[in-house]
N, C-alpha and C positions, 0 to 999 in steps of 0.2 A: 068309689072308695079310693082314697089316696092317703089317709092318715092311719098310722099304726101306733099302738102304745106298746112300750117295751119295758118289761119288769126286770128288777135285779141288775141294773145297769152298772157296768164297770168301765173305766176309761178306755180299755182296749176294745170294748164293744162299740163304743161311739166311733172310734177311729176307723174301724173296718166297715161298719154299716153305713157310716156317712160317706165313705168312698164309693158306695154303690147305689145309694138311695136316689140320686138324680137320674142315673141310668135307667132305673126301674120306674121312676116317676112317683115315688112315695114320699110323704112327710112322716117323720118318726118323732114321737114324743117319748122321751126317756124318763122312766121312773126309777128311783133308787131302791125302794122296798121290794122284797120278794113278793111273788104272787101267792096269796092264800085267801082264806075266807074273809079276813079282816081288810085286805087291801083290794080285793076284786072290784069293789065299788068304783075304784079309780079308772076302770075301763069303760065307764058310762060314755056312750056316744061313739065308741070305737067298734068296728066290726071285726078287727083283727088284733089279737094279742100275741106278742112274741115272748116266750117263756123259756125257762131253763130247767135242767134236771133237778136242781135243789129247791124249786118252787113246790108248793103243796097244792096240787090240782085234784082235790078230792071232790066228792059229790056236792058238798055244800058250795065250794068255790065255783064249780061248773054251773050250778043252778043260778048263782048270783051273776056270773058272766053272761049267761043266756038271757036272764031278765034285763040286763043292761044293754043287750043288743049284739053281743059278741057271737060270731058264727064261725070263726076260725081261730084255733090255737096253733101257732107256728113255733114248734120247738127248735131252738137253735143248738141242737145237740142230737146225738144218736139215741141216748137212753130215754126211756119213757115209763119206767116202773113207778113213777110218782103220780101217774094219771089214772083216774077212775074212768076207764074207757066205756064201761057199761052205762055210767051216768051220762057220758058225753054222746053216746050213740043216738042218732036221730035229731040231735040238737046242734052240736058243735063239731065240725070237722077238725081232725088233729093230724098235722103233718110234721115231719122231722127231717133231719139231715142224716141219712143212714151211713154215709161215709165221707168224712172230711179230710182226714189224713191218717190212715192206719200206720204210716211210718212214724208219725209223731208219738203215738202211744207206745208202739213197740220199742222205739229208740229210748224213750224215757224209762221204760221197764228195765232195759239193759243198763242204762246210766245209773239207776238206783242200785242194781245188783253190784255193779263195779264199785260204786262209792262205798257200799256197806262192806263188801268183801275185802277191798284194799284199804279200808279205813281212811279214805280220802277226806272225809268230813273232819275227822279228828286231826289228821295231819295238817289240814288247812288252818284250823284254830291254833294248833301248837306253834307253827312257824310264824304266825302273826305275833306271837308272844316271844319270839326268838328261842323257842324250844325246838331243837333239832334232833331230839332223841327218837330212835326208832322202836323203843320198847312198846309192846302192846299193839303194834301196827301190822302184825303178820296176817296175811291172807292165804288163799290157796289158788292154784292154777284152775281155771275153768276148763282148760283143755283136758279131755278125757273124762270129765264128770258127766253125770246124767241129769238132764233137764226134763222135768215133767211139765207138760203144757196142757192145761185144761181149757178146751175151747179152741177150735181150729178154723175160725172164720178168717177174715182178711188180716186182722191184727195178729191173731195167733200164728198164722202161717208166716207172716213177715218176721215175727219174733223168732220163730223156729229157724228161719234162714239166717238170722243174726247169730243164733246159738251155734248153728252148724259152722258158721264162719270162725267161731272160736274153737272149733274142734270138739264140740260137745256131742254126746249121744243124746238123742231125743226120744222120749216116750210121749204119746199123746192120748188124750181121752176126749171124746165128743159123742153125744148120743146120735148125732147125724154126721158120720165120718165124711170127710172130703174125698170124693171119688178120684182115683188116679193121682193122688197127691204124693204117693210114695212114703206115707207116714206110718210109723209103727204104733198102731192103736192097741191099748190095753185097758183093763178095767180101772176104775178110780182106785180100788184097793191095791192093785198091783203097782200102779203109778206111785202111790204114796209110799209103798214099801221100798221101791227101787230107786227113787229119785234123790239126788243130792240137793237139788233146787226145784221148787215147784212154782210155776207162774200161772196166774188166773187170767183168762181172756174170754170169759163167757158172760152172757147176759144174766140178769137176776130174774129168776122165775120161781114158782113154788117148788120146783124140783132142785134148784141150785141154791135156794136160801139156806145159809149156814152149812154149805157143802163142806167147809173146813170147820170141824168141831172137835170135841174132846176125843171122839172115837177115831176119826181120820188122823188127828194129830198123833195119837198113840201108835198108829201104824207106821208112821214115818221114822226114818233113821234118826238116831240121836244126832243133833247138830244140823238138821235140814234147814235150809233158807226158804222163806216164802215171799213171793212177790204178788202184790195185788194192785193192778192199775185199771180194774174193771168196775166193780160195784162193791161197796163196803159190806153189805149184808151177805156176801158170799162166805164171809168168815164170821164165826161167833167170836167176837172180840174178847169177851171175858175168858173163853177157853184158850184163845191164843196167848193172852197175857199170862195166864197160869202156866201154860206150856213153856213160855220164855223164862219165867221165874224158876221153873223146875229144871231148866236147861235141857229140856227135851228138844226144843227148837233152837237152832243156832242163831237165828236172827230173822227179822222181817223188814220188808220195805213196803210201805203202804201209801198209795196216792189217793186212797179212798177210805172212808170209815163209815160204819153203818148208821151212826148218829151224827153225821157231818153237817146236816142242814143248818144248824145254828152257829156253826163255827167256821167252816171253810169259806174262803173268799172274803173274810172280814179281818180287820186289824183289831185283835183283842189283846195286844201286847200290854195294855195297862190294866187288864182285868184278870180275875181269878177264874180259871176254867173249872167248872163244877162237875164236869164229867170225869169221875175218878178213873174209869178205864182208859179214856183217851189220855189223860194226864199220866197214868201209869205207863202206857205204851211209849209216849214221848220221852219219859224219864229213863227208859232203858238204853244202855249204851250200844246195844246191838239192834236197835230199831230206828229206822228213818221214816218220818212221815212228811209227805209233801201235800199241798192243799189242792188236790184234784187238778193238777196242772199238766198232766201228761199230754193233753190236747194242745197246749199253748205254744204253737209255732205260727210264724207268719203265714205259711202255706195253709195251715188248718183254719186260721181265723178268716183268711180270704175266702176259702171254700165255704165256710159256715155262713158268712154274710151273703155270698152270691146265691147259694142254694136256698137259703131261707127266703130271700126276697123273690127268687124264681118260684118257689112254692106258693107264695102269696100272690104273685102275678097270675099263676095258673088258676088259682081260686077266683080272683077278681074277673078274669076273662071267661069264666065258665068252662075252662078246659079240664081235662082229666087231672087227677092228683096222684101221680105215681108214687109219691112218698107218704101217702096217707096210711094211717093205721087206725084200727078200731078194736073193740073188744073181741070181735070175731077173728081178727088177724092174730091176736095174742093167744087164741085157743087152737087155731088150725094152721096147717102148713101154708095155706093160701087163703085168700079172701075173694069170694065171688062179687066183684064190684058191679055196679049198674052200668048202663050203656054209656054213661059219661065218664066211666072209669073212676067213679067215686063210691065210697062205702054206703052212701045213702043219698 
């Protein structure tokens, strides 16, 4: 096995994967379409598919891939909520990149907050038109404010360190608190009531789906800012839009959106966006939306390419798969892999 097919290819993908493919001894065929049940047939003759978090890897897609000879899906990302693992189990191994650069995502979250708070995006557009007025550009000091962080994995803890550097007080929530981290853990409800800014850094599960909704939004202080650089469906977008229109929420910065698959990573500048909620959020003066770009640093792209290809090499050589996940992994704290350190 030396040939790999790669779905949803972007120019930066080619740049970084091409820089490593000879080192690992692979040939890569790059396909522009996203992976789904309609495009899975393109993987015929390949044993390995490289996919992304916005691909649709449901049971139908998996069945087609398996019939065409695919035995490994290598996710070039950390997220995997788009995969039907139960359908894949026993047929196709699934590996991912669990950590590529937590600094990239944490720093982007703070960059978004600073941009929204200090109205940098508006000031940039004004001065390009020679408008040097300061009216409407007033922000607030982060120093002394309370940041609520939901999710204290690697990214969440790095973001907390950044917040502490600004002199912020930090409240944290996580169903699995980090031991000896010195963090002040509280309930979701208390975090919502006390925080001036809330930042989401948790995975999307059945327990975190729409964690931010009309009920939790009503608990928040009037004027609270919300940051989401994790997964779009952590927030009920319709509820958020309503809370912004009612001025319950002071602003939001979103690098993800729950229905982003058909929009993000694509140039739709000449088209009408038919998603009224996304259009409504983008139209708000106190909302900033970026296109799932928090991971996009040179360091992260290097790590993604190198770890993805190492995952594939491990599979090709019959070695253990330390970055493999299956439906049992998503239900338990650990997965009892077989003697080859594989899920099956």
